[in-house]
C-alpha positions, 0 to 999 in steps of 0.5 A: 181649239174647243170640243163638244161631246154629246151622248145619246142613242140608247134603245132596245128597239131594233127599229131605232138601230142603224144596223140590225143583226140576226144570228141563227145557230142550229145544232148539228152532228158536227157542232153548230151551223151558224148564219149571221146577217146584217141589214142597214135600216136607213140606207141614207147612212154610211157605216165604216169599219163594221166589226161583228164579234162572235165568241167561237171556241175551237175546243179539242182541235175541232176547227172552224169552217167558214162557208160564206163571208161577205167581207173578211174574217179573222179568228183568234183568242176565241173570237170570230171577227167579221169585218165589213169596211163599208155598209151603205146603200150599195152594200146594205146587207150581208151574210156570214155562215160558218160551222164550229163546235158548241151549242146554240147558246155558246155564240152569244153575246154577239158584239157590234161596232162601227163608225159614222161620219154623221149623227143619227139625228140632224144636228148642226152648228149654226154659228160660233160667237166670241165669248162675251160678244155677238161677234162671229168667229170662223170655225170648222166642224167635224162630226163622228158617231161611234158605238160604245156598246151594241150587243146581242144576247 
């Protein structure tokens, strides 16, 4: 068994990202109303296990109130994790709305992670030859792409 790892895909330009996240915190008398949206840029992609992590403290016993969640959420250890099992053509955008204590800047950085079964670029193995010869050998391929670091600050 042999493995090949390739690293690529670093950008600060949102048009290069497969998933764009927008976060709009708005301070109110009861803390902050926060609206977070995701949008799939390339609808030919399928993103699995999408997790959007937002720092949310419940200081002084003031609670978190979720008004809308496309997917599921869990709040523990000061982090609200919004989980969407699959983002694809049929589920290309979604919203999470909540109210929590804090100021607008206390909900950053927002972290994003996901997996893909295909790379961002069209790369394929065209064949495998035995070392030191031109003899073709049977092979299988599996492609997985995942986020290493994706944050909104």
